SEDRENMI-106624 format. One record per residue (C-alpha): x, y, z. Coordinates in steps of 0.1 Angstrom, whole numbers, plus 5000, padded with zeros to 4 digits. Layout:
% SEDRENMI-106624
XYZ/...
***
This chain:
% SEDRENMI-106624
739758091351/737457901376/736957611353/740357571351/741057581391/738057341396/739457081367/743057131386/741257071418/739756761403/742656601390/744056621425/741156481448/740856191424/745256121424/744456151464/742255891465/743955681439/747055671456/745655721492/744455351492/747255171480/749655311504/747255261533/747154901520/750754891518/751555061552/748554831566/750254531554/753954641567/752054671604/750254351601/753454181586/755554341615/752654261642/752653911631/756453841633/756453991668/753653741681/755253461667/758553521680/756853581715/755153251710/758453141705/760153251735/757153161758/757752781742/761352851755/760952961787/757852691794/760852421786/762852591808/760352571834/759652231830/763052101831/763552281862/760052181880/761251781868/764751811885/762851981918/760651711917/763351411912/765251591944/762051651965/761151231956/764851161967/764751381996/761451172005/762650812003/766050912017/766450682046/770050752055/772550572027/771850801999/773550561979/771550221991/770450001964/767050131971/767950481967/769950381930/767150211918/765150511926/767450731908/766950491878/763350521878/763450891880/765550941850/763850701829/760550861836/760851221834/761551401797/764151681805/766151531834/769051301828/770851221857/770051241893/772151141921/773451261957/776151491967/778651521995/780451811997/781751931960/781251581943/778351331931/778751011950/776050821933/773850861904/771450711880/774650571866/775250391898/778550451923/780850681917/783750561943/785650791957/783351081937/782951311904/784051661917/781151931911/783352231917/781752521936/778052621922/777852901899/774853071916/772553041947/769053051945/766853261973/765252901982/768452771984/769252561956/772852551943/772952571906/775852481878/775752571843/778352361836/778052061856/780251751847/778351411836/779951081839/780750911804/779751231785/783251511795/782051671764/778451761768/777052071791/774551981814/772552201843/772652141876/770052201907/771652061940/769752101972/769851892003/772151651997/770451571961/771551641921/769251681893/770851731860/769551831818/771551881791/771652241786/770652241752/766652091764/765452401766/766352541732/766052231715/762752351693/761752301660/760552551637/759952651600/762452901595/766052861595/768653101617/766353131645/768053171679/767153031712/768453151745/768153141782/769453381808/769253531846/767353851841/769154001874/772653951862/772553901828/773853591827/773453361797/772553001806/771952811772/771652901737/771852741705/773853051689/775653391691/773153571713/773653981712/774054061752/772154391749/768854201743/769154041779/768454401790/765354451770/762754341794/763554541828/760454501847/758454411815/756954051813/757954041780/759054271746/759754211711/761854441688/764154441659/768054411666/770854381645/768954211619/766553971640/763354071651/763653991684/761653851717/761853821752/759953661775/760553661813/759653281830/756153281854/757953041878/761353121879/762153451887/765753391881/765053301842/764153461808/764053321775/765053431741/763853411709/765053581679/763753561643/766553631611/764754031597/764453861561/761153651573/759653971578/759654091542/758553761532/755253831560/755154211550/754454061509/752053791521/749854041533/750454291503/748954011482/745754051503/745054381510/746654511480/743754451459/741354601483/743454921487/742754891445/739354831447/738855081474/741255311450/739255281421/735355321439/736855681456/738555781425/735355711403/732855861429/735256181431/735156191397/731756161392/730556411425/733256681408/731756661370/728456681386/729456991404/731057141378/728457071350/725457141375/725057461375/724957421334/722157161342/720557371365/720157641335/718557371314/716057251341/714957611342/714457671306/712857271299/710357301331/712057071351/711357211384/707857221402/706557251438/705257061461/703357221492/703757081530/700257211550/700357461579/697857351605/696357611632/696857361663/693757471684/691557321653/694257091632/692757301602/695557411570/695657761574/698657761549/701157541532/705057601522/706257571486/708957361483/710657331450/711756971436/713356881404/712756611381/715356481356/715156421324/715856051332/713056091360/715356101386/714056341415/716556601428/716556711463/716757031474/720257041492/721856881464/720857151443/720557501464/723657511474/724957491440/722957731425/723457971453/727457971446/727257981413/724858301412/721758121397/719558141431/717858441412/716658271388/715358001408/713458191428/712058371398/711057991388/709357941421/707158241425/706058151392/705457841398/703857941428/701058131412/700057921384/699557631413/697957841441/696658231433/693058101421/693357861458/695058181476/691658421463/689358171465/690458141502/691458441515/692358311547/694858091537/698458181533/701358081513/705158051523/707958091500/711458021510/714058341496/718158331497/720458551508/721158711476/717458771469/717959021495/720459191473/718359301447/714759491439/713959161416/712658931443/709959201459/709159261419/708458921408/706158911447/704259231439/703659051401/702058771414/699858971443/698859251424/696059191401/695858851411/693058921441/695358781463/695758981495/699659031505/699058891539/698758571519/702258551512/704758471537/708658461528/711058301549/714358451559/717158231576/718458371606/721558341591/720758601561/719958891586/723458871601/724958821564/722959061545/723459421548/720259521525/717959291546/716159541569/715559761540/714059491515/712159351548/710859731553/709659721520/707959421519/705459441545/705059791534/703459601505/701159371532/704059071524/704858911559/707958801570/709058481585/712658391604/713058011590/715257811614/715158001646/717557941671/720357781648/721558111636/723258411658/720358631664/719858791697/716658941713/718059291709/719159251673/715659101661/714359441678/715759611652/714059431622/710159401615/708959021614/705958871614/706458491625/709258331642/709557931628/711057701654/713557421638/712757061640/716357031657/714557191688/711257011681/712456681680/714356751720/710556821733/710356591762/713656441758/716356441779/718756671751/720756961759/717957151736/714857041750/714257351770/715357571742/711557571726/710357771758/712858021754/712458101716/708458081729/709658361752/711358551726/708358531706/705758671729/708258961738/708659061703/704759011697/705158721670/703758441659/705158071662/705357801637/706857441642/708857261622/708956911616/706056791648/705956371642/704156281675/700756351693/703156461724/705256741705/701956891690/700356891725/703357031745/703357311716/699557331720/699557391756/702457691756/700357881728/702257801700/699857901669/701157671638/702757381631/703557161604/705256771602/704756441588/701756381619/699456611599/701056551562/703656551540/704656761514/701856711492/701256771448/699257121443/696256911430/695956721460/696257071484/693557231459/691656901465/691756901501/691057291504/687857291481/
***
């Protein structure tokens, strides 16, 4: 049943890892395509606004030039010649002239007799310029022009100048309008009136509306002008597919890698208990030993047994890869028995010849739930010449909270002379009052707190608190993970008895440890 559930879980996770990256690639392509089209339509609208601004600038410049040249007769030969020069030299402005009342009396094209009726202005700007959106033009009565009149002079530009852009797509619309009144000024096609209310107080906006991707941009120079560009929405699909062809292979490759990894890891998790059993039968497990030093003398006074697993192919598996699986699958008891067996084989003679040297062994929570582990430890000690006090079992702080039988098993071990240490102290949940109800011999300071010594980390004061608790309970202290001389000196100055870590030695083979002690 458990294997069936595991298989279903593997299939579910594999499907997620297979489909997820593909869906993510499609979603990302859609977002990238939309962002690209928004950028493009805003770019078009900015171009329209810039052309509109430039046309207004040129008309105002032309009027300023005529005002500066005027000596009283606005239609003198000199002024007419100036008008013609301005008409030739400017890109957007086509006609410039002089005005009397509501009529243009002369222009780039010459004198206009009784004058060309202009009609009243459509609006007057805050600066006093009179704006006409459909100004009549001599010799071109069917062509609409936009004009600006100021101080007796007028300048005209073709209404389509601002929206006369050449782009790659067909059906793109351009327009300019007054954002205050919503009045359309120029356009290259049918513009939805709702688009003109999109900017409000924003400098620009992009959105999808009525089958178009729309960009609206306010003029940076002329407050009464904003520009619109609208691209048919069908181009969005084309842009999305462009990104899909780029991103989908990446998504497929990622899916393949993730799916393969998940299946591999899942198969390992499902089959690992079987492999652990085989490894135990085929003696693939072995021990390394990390020395424990006396901080006062720097002499090796003990060692911690650390289990390792060398597979048939020579690969070394670390404890954090297989111990959780052994605990979950109920194999941890067999693994602990193997560790005690290997430690007996490796170290009994050395312990007997070095009566002040101790060996620490790590136990799991399940090892405290039966008497098997205690029996194995007593078998190691009895009749071997090894004193019970030379064996130290390490229990994690969390085990003491979770294991209801911990107290009685610990008491039985200590009755046989075996010492008990709390490993990784400070990372669990044990309070001082809880520790007082149990019987221990030693606390091990976790490497997390040792690393914080002489740093600004929030945990740098925890070491002193642990030392104080140990002194209150009359317990010995072992500091783990000591890597610097400054850490060792600090611990020694605060009367921590023992330490282990790479400053003193990495984990070594039993033969190397025995040679050192000899």
